[in-house]
C-alpha positions as CSV (number, residue, x, y, z in Angstrom):
1,M,-0.2,-0.1,-0.3
2,D,1.5,3.4,-1.1
3,L,0.2,6.4,1.2
4,N,1.1,8.7,-1.4
5,L,-1.8,10.3,-3.2
6,P,-1.6,9.8,-7.0
7,M,-0.8,13.3,-7.6
8,H,0.0,13.3,-11.3
9,L,-3.7,12.6,-11.6
10,A,-4.1,16.4,-10.6
11,D,-3.0,17.9,-13.9
12,G,-5.3,20.5,-14.6
13,Y,-7.0,20.9,-12.2
14,K,-6.7,24.2,-10.3
15,S,-9.3,23.8,-7.4
16,K,-8.1,22.3,-4.5
17,S,-11.6,20.4,-3.4
18,Q,-11.4,18.8,-7.2
19,I,-7.5,17.9,-6.8
20,A,-8.6,16.4,-2.8
21,R,-11.4,14.6,-4.9
22,V,-9.7,13.1,-7.5
23,T,-6.4,12.0,-5.6
24,T,-8.4,10.4,-3.1
25,E,-10.9,8.7,-4.8
26,A,-8.0,7.3,-7.1
27,W,-5.8,6.0,-4.0
28,V,-9.0,4.1,-2.9
29,L,-9.3,2.2,-6.3
30,Q,-5.8,1.7,-6.5
31,N,-4.9,0.9,-2.6
32,V,-8.0,-0.4,-1.0
33,S,-9.8,-4.1,-1.7
34,C,-13.5,-4.8,-0.9
35,P,-12.9,-5.9,3.1
36,N,-15.5,-8.4,2.6
37,C,-13.8,-10.5,-0.6
38,D,-10.6,-8.7,-0.8
39,L,-11.2,-7.9,-4.5
40,P,-10.5,-4.7,-6.3
41,L,-13.2,-2.1,-5.9
42,N,-14.8,-0.1,-9.2
43,E,-16.0,3.4,-9.3
44,Y,-19.7,4.5,-9.7
45,P,-20.6,6.8,-12.2
46,A,-20.0,10.2,-10.9
47,N,-23.7,10.9,-11.1
48,Q,-24.2,8.4,-8.3
49,K,-25.9,9.7,-5.0
50,S,-24.0,9.6,-1.9
51,K,-21.8,6.1,-3.4
52,D,-18.6,6.0,-4.6
53,V,-17.2,2.9,-5.0
54,F,-18.4,-0.6,-4.9
55,C,-17.5,-4.5,-5.1
56,N,-18.5,-6.5,-8.2
57,L,-18.7,-9.8,-6.0
58,C,-20.5,-9.5,-3.4
59,D,-22.4,-5.6,-3.8
60,S,-20.9,-3.9,-0.9
61,E,-21.3,-0.2,-1.4
62,F,-18.9,2.5,-0.2
63,Q,-19.0,6.2,0.3
64,I,-15.5,8.4,0.5
65,K,-15.1,11.2,2.5
66,S,-11.8,13.0,2.5
67,S,-10.7,15.8,4.4
68,K,-7.4,17.8,5.2
69,K,-8.2,17.9,8.8
70,R,-9.3,15.0,11.2
71,F,-12.7,13.8,11.2
72,S,-14.9,14.8,14.0
73,E,-17.6,12.7,15.6
74,K,-19.7,14.8,13.3
75,I,-19.5,14.2,9.5
76,T,-20.8,16.5,6.8
77,G,-23.6,14.3,4.9
78,A,-25.7,14.4,2.2
79,E,-29.5,15.6,1.8
80,Y,-31.2,15.0,4.8
81,N,-34.5,12.9,4.4
82,T,-32.5,10.9,1.5
83,T,-29.8,10.1,3.9
84,L,-32.2,9.3,6.5
85,N,-34.3,6.6,4.1
86,S,-31.5,5.1,3.3
87,V,-30.4,4.3,7.3
88,R,-33.8,3.2,7.7
89,N,-34.2,0.5,4.9
90,G,-30.7,-0.4,5.5
91,N,-29.0,0.4,2.2
92,H,-27.0,3.6,3.1
93,P,-23.2,2.7,2.3
94,S,-20.3,2.0,4.3
95,L,-18.2,5.3,4.9
96,M,-14.8,5.5,4.1
97,L,-13.1,8.3,5.9
98,L,-9.7,9.5,4.3
99,F,-7.6,12.2,6.2
100,Y,-4.7,13.3,4.3
101,D,-2.0,15.8,5.1
102,E,-1.9,18.6,2.8
103,N,1.6,19.4,2.8
104,S,2.8,15.9,2.0
105,M,0.0,14.7,0.3
106,R,-0.2,11.3,1.9
107,V,-2.9,9.4,3.8
108,V,-2.5,9.9,7.3
109,D,-5.7,7.8,8.6
110,F,-8.2,5.8,6.3
111,E,-11.2,4.1,8.4
112,I,-14.2,2.1,6.9
113,I,-17.5,2.4,9.4
114,H,-19.7,-0.6,8.4
115,Y,-23.2,0.5,7.2
116,S,-24.9,-2.1,9.7
117,F,-24.3,0.0,12.6
118,L,-25.5,3.2,11.0
119,K,-29.0,4.2,13.1
120,E,-31.4,6.5,12.7
121,N,-30.2,8.8,15.4
122,C,-27.1,9.3,13.8
123,I,-28.5,11.2,11.4
124,I,-29.0,15.0,12.2
125,P,-30.8,17.4,10.3
126,R,-29.0,20.6,9.4
127,K,-30.9,24.2,8.9
128,P,-32.4,24.4,5.5
129,L,-30.9,26.6,2.9
130,S,-32.7,30.4,3.2
131,P,-35.4,31.1,0.5
132,S,-32.6,33.4,-0.8
133,A,-30.5,30.5,-1.6
134,K,-29.7,29.0,-5.1
135,R,-31.2,25.5,-3.8
136,R,-33.3,27.6,-1.1
137,G,-35.1,24.6,1.2
138,W,-32.6,22.4,0.5
139,Q,-31.6,20.6,4.1
140,G,-28.1,18.7,4.5
141,C,-27.3,16.8,7.4
142,L,-24.8,15.2,9.9
143,I,-23.5,11.9,10.7
144,S,-22.7,11.0,14.1
145,I,-20.1,8.4,14.6
146,C,-19.7,9.4,18.0
147,D,-21.4,6.1,19.6
148,V,-20.5,4.1,16.5
149,P,-19.0,0.4,18.3
150,K,-15.4,-0.3,17.9
151,I,-15.8,-3.2,15.6
152,A,-17.4,-1.1,13.1
153,R,-14.8,1.3,13.2
154,I,-12.2,-0.2,10.7
155,F,-8.7,1.7,10.5
156,I,-6.9,0.5,7.8
157,V,-4.4,3.4,8.1
158,K,-3.7,4.8,11.4
159,D,-1.3,7.8,12.1
160,G,0.6,6.8,8.9
161,S,1.1,3.6,9.7
162,I,-0.5,0.3,8.0
163,N,-2.7,-1.9,10.6
164,N,-3.0,-5.7,10.0
165,T,-5.2,-6.3,7.6
166,E,-6.3,-9.7,9.1
167,K,-7.3,-7.9,12.1
168,A,-9.2,-5.5,9.8
169,I,-11.0,-8.1,8.1
170,E,-11.6,-10.2,11.2
171,K,-13.7,-6.9,12.6
172,W,-15.3,-6.1,9.0
173,K,-16.7,-10.1,9.3
174,A,-17.8,-9.6,12.7
175,S,-19.7,-6.3,11.9
176,N,-21.5,-8.3,8.8
177,T,-23.1,-10.8,11.3
178,A,-25.0,-8.0,12.6
179,T,-26.9,-7.8,8.8
180,R,-29.0,-11.0,9.7
181,Y,-30.7,-8.8,11.9
182,S,-33.5,-6.7,11.5
183,I,-32.7,-2.7,11.1
184,E,-34.3,-2.2,14.7
185,S,-32.5,-5.2,16.2
186,R,-29.2,-3.6,14.7
187,G,-30.1,-0.4,16.4
188,W,-30.2,-2.0,20.0
189,L,-27.0,-4.0,19.3
190,S,-25.3,-1.1,18.1
191,D,-26.2,0.7,21.4
192,V,-25.3,-2.3,23.8
193,L,-21.9,-2.4,22.1
194,S,-20.8,0.8,22.1
195,I,-21.6,0.7,26.4
196,I,-19.7,-2.3,26.4
197,D,-17.1,-0.9,24.7
198,K,-16.8,1.4,28.0
199,Q,-15.9,-1.6,29.9
200,S,-13.1,-3.8,31.2
201,S,-12.2,-7.0,29.6
202,T,-14.3,-8.3,32.3
203,F,-18.0,-7.0,33.4
204,D,-20.8,-7.8,35.3
205,L,-24.0,-7.3,34.1
206,D,-25.0,-4.9,36.8
207,D,-22.4,-2.5,35.0
208,L,-24.8,-2.5,31.7
209,Y,-28.0,-2.0,34.1
210,A,-26.2,1.4,35.0
211,Y,-27.2,2.8,31.7
212,E,-30.7,2.0,32.4
213,N,-31.6,5.7,31.9
214,H,-29.5,5.9,28.7
215,F,-31.2,3.1,27.2
216,I,-34.7,4.4,28.2
217,K,-33.6,7.8,26.4
218,L,-32.6,6.0,23.0
219,H,-35.4,3.7,23.2
220,P,-38.5,5.4,25.1
221,S,-41.1,2.8,24.2
222,N,-39.2,-0.2,25.3
223,N,-40.9,-1.4,29.0
224,N,-38.5,-3.7,29.7
225,I,-35.1,-2.3,29.3
226,Q,-33.0,-4.9,31.5
227,A,-34.9,-7.9,29.7
228,K,-33.5,-6.3,26.3
229,I,-29.9,-5.6,27.8
230,R,-29.8,-9.4,28.4
231,Q,-31.0,-10.2,24.9
232,Q,-28.2,-8.3,23.4
233,L,-25.7,-9.8,25.5
234,Q,-26.8,-13.4,24.0
235,I,-26.7,-12.6,20.4
236,I,-23.4,-10.5,21.0
237,R,-22.4,-14.2,22.6
238,D,-23.3,-16.0,19.5
239,M,-21.3,-13.7,17.3
240,G,-18.2,-15.0,19.1
241,M,-17.6,-11.8,20.9
242,L,-18.6,-12.4,24.3
243,E,-18.2,-15.4,26.7
244,F,-20.6,-15.9,29.8
245,I,-18.1,-17.0,33.0
246,E,-20.9,-17.4,35.3
247,R,-24.2,-15.9,35.8
248,G,-24.4,-12.1,35.5
249,K,-20.5,-11.9,34.9
250,Y,-18.9,-11.9,31.2
251,R,-15.6,-11.9,29.3
252,K,-15.0,-9.6,26.0
253,I,-13.3,-12.0,23.5
254,G,-12.2,-12.4,19.7
255,V,-12.3,-8.5,18.1
256,L,-14.3,-7.2,21.3
257,L,-11.2,-7.7,23.1
258,N,-8.6,-6.6,20.8
259,G,-10.8,-3.8,18.9
């Protein structure tokens, strides 16, 4: 993997934003394989909304976002209702976040966020454009990634160093297992996993019950929060990421321990 952006492709471009788009998208196509099946990625036509590259074999889809600054916990998204509906329907592409150094034009961080853990409450509406704007009434959004669980945040490059590819693929495959569940179930799974991320390698059921009010705010229509937490722990165990030690006591294993 070459961390240098292909600047020769920027010849003829003057706009910095155009140069960044052309070189970062080309870098992905030249250096990144599909995390699901390890085959080269293909580029969508330029007019494809919210999707940039895809895998011919498994149909995985990705949206590339690049920045000369480190990404914050809220990322600029596309049109609000379109993005919200794609998340509700489970067909929003996974996100590829590429942070590059503007001086050296080298990739510093490259992260893939699995689409299964992008929830409805991750999509935050922005203020619609004013009546005097060219696209008056158009409403964008922000995508909050602060509560996305660690197993769904897969760093291929971190701080200018290339990460272990096998571990990255292992995390991707673990995230893939969430696709067998409904959109609503994935939301609960994501919420519980994000709290487990805050726990030590061994934790008690009461450690999660301590977040009951947090879960009530996220799922106000659920009247049996503790039972739902236990259900999610069983699912996470079946996914191969938790081990039951004894009644009410759990141990992280696999990608959950090493994530």
